C-alpha positions in Angstrom: -105.3 84.8 -5.4 -106.4 81.2 -6.1 -104.3 78.4 -4.9 -103.5 77.2 -8.3 -101.6 80.7 -9.0 -99.0 79.6 -6.5 -97.6 76.9 -8.7 -95.4 78.8 -10.6 -93.8 80.7 -7.7 -93.2 77.1 -6.1 -91.4 75.9 -9.2 -89.5 79.1 -9.3 -88.5 78.5 -5.6 -87.4 75.1 -6.2 -85.2 76.4 -9.1 -83.7 79.1 -7.0 -83.2 76.7 -4.1 -81.2 74.3 -6.5 -79.0 77.2 -7.9 -78.1 78.6 -4.5 -77.0 75.1 -3.4 -75.0 74.3 -6.6 -73.2 77.5 -6.3 -72.2 77.1 -2.7 -71.4 73.4 -3.6 -68.6 74.7 -6.0 -67.4 77.5 -3.8 -67.0 76.2 -0.5 -64.8 73.1 -0.2 -66.7 71.6 2.7 -65.5 69.6 5.8 -62.3 68.4 4.5 -62.4 65.1 6.3 -65.9 64.1 5.0 -65.9 65.3 1.6 -62.2 63.4 1.1 -63.9 60.3 2.6 -67.0 60.3 0.4 -64.9 60.9 -2.6 -62.6 57.8 -1.7 -65.4 55.8 -1.1 -67.1 56.8 -4.6 -63.9 55.7 -6.2 -63.7 52.5 -4.3 -67.4 51.6 -4.9 -67.1 52.0 -8.6 -64.0 50.0 -8.8 -65.4 46.9 -6.6 -68.8 47.3 -5.1 -69.1 43.8 -3.9 -65.7 43.7 -2.0 -66.2 47.6 -0.7 -66.3 46.4 2.9 -63.4 43.8 2.3 -60.7 45.8 0.7 -59.1 47.2 4.0 -61.0 50.7 3.1 -62.2 52.5 6.5 -66.0 52.6 6.1 -68.2 53.2 9.0 -71.3 53.8 6.9 -73.7 51.1 6.2 -74.5 50.0 2.6 -77.3 52.3 1.7 -75.1 55.3 0.8 -72.5 53.2 -0.3 -74.9 52.5 -3.4 -75.2 56.2 -4.2 -71.6 56.7 -4.1 -71.1 53.9 -6.4 -73.4 55.7 -8.8 -71.4 58.8 -8.3 -67.9 57.2 -8.8 -69.3 55.5 -12.0 -70.7 58.9 -13.2 -67.4 60.5 -12.6 -65.5 57.7 -14.6 -67.9 58.0 -17.6 -67.8 61.7 -17.9 -64.0 61.9 -17.1 -64.3 64.0 -14.3 -60.8 64.9 -12.5 -60.6 63.8 -8.9 -59.9 67.4 -7.7 -62.2 69.3 -9.8 -64.9 71.5 -8.6 -67.3 69.3 -10.8 -66.3 66.1 -8.6 -67.0 68.3 -5.4 -70.4 69.3 -6.6 -71.1 65.6 -7.7 -70.5 64.4 -4.2 -72.7 67.1 -2.5 -75.6 66.6 -5.2 -77.3 63.6 -3.5 -77.9 65.5 -0.2 -78.9 68.9 -2.4 -81.5 66.9 -4.1 -82.7 65.3 -0.8 -83.2 69.0 0.3 -85.4 69.6 -2.5 -87.5 66.5 -2.2 -88.0 67.2 1.5 -89.4 70.7 0.6 -91.5 68.9 -1.9 -93.0 66.6 0.9 -93.4 69.6 2.9 -95.3 71.7 0.3 -97.5 68.6 -0.8 -98.6 68.0 2.9 -99.2 71.6 3.6 -101.2 72.1 0.6 -103.4 69.1 1.4 -103.7 70.4 5.1 -104.3 74.0 4.7 -104.2 75.1 1.1 -101.4 76.3 -1.5 -100.6 79.7 0.2 -99.7 78.2 3.4 -97.6 75.3 1.5 -95.6 77.7 -0.2 -94.8 79.7 3.0 -93.9 76.4 4.5 -91.7 75.3 1.7 -89.8 78.6 1.5 -89.2 78.3 5.4 -87.5 75.0 5.0 -85.9 75.3 1.5 -84.2 78.8 2.3 -83.2 77.9 5.9 -79.5 78.6 6.3 -79.4 75.7 8.8 -80.6 73.0 6.1 -78.4 74.5 3.2 -75.2 74.5 5.1 -75.3 70.8 5.7 -75.5 69.6 2.3 -74.2 72.4 0.0 -71.6 73.9 2.2 -70.5 70.9 4.5 -71.1 68.0 2.1 -72.8 65.7 4.6 -75.8 63.5 3.7 -78.1 64.1 6.8 -80.6 65.3 4.4 -80.7 62.0 2.6 -81.5 60.1 5.9 -83.6 62.6 7.2 -85.9 62.5 3.9 -86.6 58.8 4.6 -87.2 59.4 8.4 -89.7 62.2 7.6 -91.5 60.0 4.9 -91.7 57.2 7.3 -93.4 59.2 10.1 -95.7 61.0 7.8 -96.8 57.7 6.5 -97.4 56.6 10.3 -99.6 59.5 10.5 -101.4 58.6 7.3 -101.7 55.1 8.7 -99.7 53.5 5.7 -97.9 51.2 7.9 -96.0 49.3 5.1 -94.8 52.5 3.5 -93.3 53.6 6.9 -91.6 50.4 7.9 -90.1 50.4 4.3 -88.8 54.0 4.5 -87.4 53.4 7.9 -85.4 50.4 6.5 -84.0 52.5 3.9 -83.1 55.3 6.4 -81.4 52.5 8.6 -79.5 51.2 5.6 -78.0 55.0 5.1 -77.3 55.8 8.8 -77.6 53.9 12.1 -78.8 56.8 13.7 -82.4 55.6 12.3 -82.4 53.3 15.4 -83.3 56.4 17.5 -86.8 56.3 15.9 -87.1 52.6 16.4 -89.6 52.9 19.6 -92.2 55.0 17.3 -92.1 51.9 14.7 -92.5 49.4 17.5 -95.4 51.2 18.9 -97.1 51.5 15.4 -96.7 48.0 15.1 -98.2 47.1 18.4 -100.9 49.3 17.9 -101.9 47.7 14.6 -101.6 44.3 16.1 -104.7 45.4 18.4 -106.9 46.1 15.5 -109.2 43.6 13.9 -107.2 41.9 11.1 -104.2 44.0 12.0 -101.9 41.1 12.2 -102.0 40.9 8.4 -100.9 44.4 8.0 -98.2 44.0 10.6 -96.7 40.8 8.9 -96.9 42.6 5.4 -95.1 45.6 7.0 -92.4 43.6 8.6 -91.7 41.4 5.7 -91.5 44.5 3.3 -89.0 46.2 5.9 -87.1 43.0 6.3 -86.9 42.5 2.3 -85.6 45.9 1.7 -82.8 45.8 4.3 -82.0 42.2 3.3 -81.8 43.3 -0.3 -79.5 46.2 0.7 -76.9 44.2 2.6 -77.1 40.9 0.5 -74.4 42.0 -2.2 -72.0 42.6 0.7 -72.7 39.3 2.8 -71.0 37.2 0.3 -67.5 38.4 1.5 -68.6 39.2 5.1 -70.7 36.3 5.9 -74.4 36.5 7.1 -74.0 38.5 10.2 -71.3 41.0 9.1 -73.9 43.8 8.9 -74.6 43.6 12.7 -70.9 43.4 13.6 -70.5 46.6 11.2 -73.4 48.3 12.9 -72.0 47.5 16.4 -68.4 48.9 15.4 -70.1 52.1 14.1 -72.3 52.7 17.1 -69.3 52.2 19.7 -66.9 54.5 17.4 -66.0 58.2 18.5 -66.2 57.4 22.4 -66.6 61.0 23.4 -69.1 62.8 25.5 -69.6 65.2 22.9 -68.0 65.7 19.2 -68.7 69.5 19.0 -72.2 69.0 19.5 -73.6 71.9 21.6 -75.5 70.1 24.4 -75.8 69.2 28.1 -72.3 67.4 28.1 -70.6 70.3 26.1 -72.2 72.7 28.5 -70.4 71.1 31.1 -67.0 70.9 29.6 -67.2 67.6 28.2 -66.3 68.3 24.5 -64.0 65.6 23.1 -63.7 64.4 26.6 -63.7 60.4 27.2 -67.3 59.1 27.5 -66.0 56.9 30.3 -64.9 60.1 32.3 -66.7 60.8 35.3 -69.7 63.1 35.5 -72.0 63.5 38.3 -70.8 60.2 40.0 -71.2 58.1 36.9 -69.7 58.2 33.4 -70.8 60.4 30.7 -71.7 56.9 28.8 -73.9 55.8 31.7 -75.8 59.1 32.0 -76.3 59.0 28.3 -77.7 55.7 28.2 -79.8 56.5 31.1 -81.3 59.6 29.1 -81.8 57.6 26.0 -84.1 55.1 28.1 -85.9 58.0 29.7 -86.2 59.5 26.2 -87.6 56.5 24.6 -90.3 56.0 27.3 -91.3 59.6 27.2 -91.9 59.3 23.5 -93.9 56.3 24.1 -96.1 57.9 26.5 -96.8 60.7 24.1 -97.8 58.0 21.6 -100.0 56.3 24.1 -101.7 59.3 25.5 -102.0 61.4 22.3 -105.4 61.7 20.9 -104.2 62.8 17.2 -102.2 60.7 14.8 -99.8 63.5 14.2 -98.4 63.0 17.8 -95.8 60.5 16.2 -94.2 63.7 14.4 -93.9 65.5 17.8 -92.5 62.2 19.6 -89.9 61.7 16.4 -88.8 65.3 17.0 -88.4 65.0 20.8 -86.4 61.7 20.5 -83.9 63.3 18.0 -83.7 66.5 20.2 -83.4 64.8 23.4 -80.8 62.1 22.3 -78.8 65.0 20.7 -78.8 67.0 24.1 -78.3 64.3 26.3 -76.5 61.4 24.9 -72.7 60.8 24.3 -71.0 60.3 21.0 -73.2 63.2 19.5 -71.6 65.1 16.6 -72.8 68.7 15.9 -75.1 67.7 12.9 -77.3 65.1 14.8 -79.8 68.0 15.3 -80.7 68.1 11.8 -83.6 65.9 11.6 -85.5 67.8 14.6 -86.0 70.9 12.3 -88.3 69.1 9.6 -90.2 67.1 12.0 -90.9 70.1 14.1 -92.0 71.8 10.9 -94.1 68.9 9.7 -95.7 68.8 13.4 -96.8 72.3 12.9 -98.6 71.5 9.8 -100.9 69.5 11.7 -101.1 71.0 15.2 -100.9 74.6 14.0 -99.2 75.8 17.4 -97.3 78.7 17.0 -94.9 77.6 19.8 -93.8 74.9 17.3 -92.7 77.7 14.9 -90.7 79.3 17.9 -88.9 75.8 18.3 -88.3 75.6 14.5 -86.7 79.1 14.2 -84.9 78.5 17.5 -83.3 75.4 16.9 -82.6 76.6 13.2 -80.6 79.3 14.6 -78.7 77.2 17.2 -78.2 74.5 14.9 -76.5 76.7 12.0 -74.2 78.4 14.7 -73.2 75.1 15.7 -72.5 73.6 12.3 -71.1 76.9 10.9 -68.5 77.5 13.7 -67.4 73.7 13.3 -67.1 74.0 9.6 -65.3 77.5 9.7 -62.9 76.3 12.3 -62.1 73.2 10.1 -61.0 75.5 7.4 -57.9 76.5 9.5 -57.2 72.8 10.7 -59.0 73.1 14.0 -61.4 70.1 14.5 -62.0 70.1 18.2 -63.6 73.3 19.5 -62.3 74.4 23.1 -64.1 72.9 25.9 -65.0 76.3 27.1 -65.6 78.2 24.1 -68.1 81.0 24.6 -70.1 80.3 21.8 -70.3 76.6 22.5 -71.4 77.4 25.9 -73.9 79.9 25.3 -75.6 78.0 22.5 -75.6 74.9 24.4 -77.5 76.6 27.0 -79.9 78.0 24.6 -80.6 74.6 23.1 -81.4 73.4 26.6 -84.0 76.3 27.1 -85.4 75.2 23.5 -85.8 71.6 24.9 -87.6 72.8 28.0 -90.0 74.6 25.8 -90.5 71.6 23.8 -91.2 69.4 26.8 -93.6 72.1 27.9 -95.6 72.0 24.6 -95.7 68.0 24.7 -97.0 68.2 28.2 -99.6 70.9 27.5 -100.6 69.5 24.1 -100.1 65.6 24.2 -99.8 64.4 27.7 -102.3 66.4 29.8 -105.2 66.1 27.5 -104.4 62.4 27.0 -104.3 62.0 30.9 -107.8 63.6 31.1 -109.1 61.6 28.4 -107.8 58.3 30.0 -109.2 59.3 33.5 -112.5 60.1 32.1 -112.7 56.6 30.3 -111.7 54.9 33.3 -114.2 56.8 35.6 -117.1 56.3 33.2 -118.1 52.8 34.4 -118.1 53.9 38.1 -120.5 56.7 37.1 -122.8 54.1 35.4 -122.4 51.9 38.6 -123.6 54.6 40.8 -126.9 55.0 39.0 -127.8 51.5 39.9 -126.9 49.9 36.7 -125.5 46.3 36.7 -121.8 46.7 35.6 -120.7 43.2 36.3 
């Protein structure tokens, strides 16, 4: 079958993905706290967008998604949609659902360009019908898909050497969620790498100015009331909120009884918070090592997945949903690397992430928002997550680190080989 014959199945699949999500969006009320919060923010933003952060409303999100909620709140008013109606519930979930589909299109287009239409359809189906993806947007009502779309786009554009576009997408992601800071080392490495190229300074300056311009435009409307530095205070407050070792995240701290324990509590001589900070530093250095030693540009996708997985598994203040970006980044990495172990990681993390999010969501319907510290599912899935991470590290060492080290050693040894033959190597 020729590649062009797959376009109709892909379009049909997109429609089916949308319908499944819309049905779930209406039938499943979602995570009550998050849905109610987004609805309240949408109404508040529609009433007074410039004064949103100064009106006494609790809002720990940056401005990026508030603009989206402003549009939702305005549309609700124009269409006279009742506040407690299924239509308003679906409308709140719609941006994340559309981000799901946009990510599917991104995967399909990239896979088709790399390996053909048949392969692209398979990859799109693997992501679009993944229950771990569907539950986040259509069932829970969260917006991790929106944030992840821009992170994935940024890293793909880094692979394609489109630095200004990558920095711009990263800025949008940072405006949506502060978790974008996890991926900052990759942007800094890309900027430094371009500075080493001939005429690279101009491209770096254009990229930085583009990113800063987008970020400034995003926060500018709210700076009138909060002052020029309000956004930094806002990010700082958000980053230190929820001071727990784990917030239902199936990770190392949860495995050792740290679920909803104070991050200042002792764990192996030091506090959870201190260990989390240490692990983040080690993770960032490891990701930079992959970028430095890796031979192919697609290494940035592995480094991004590694960063997100490691921070989720070894840092404090992690929510159950924060593993979400790992899934698309692993799948995108597979498009380039073609190593089946990446598919094992994608399937494995999809299963554990779905169990984690689904259990928390189901528990919330009964008014239970904190899973028991020694819940059997929590402990078991946390252990599986750590085993999957070990597999991920092994893949990184085999596929990126060791070949890079061999190449680096060979380059360093080459002048000595020439010198041994009597050539002048001064």
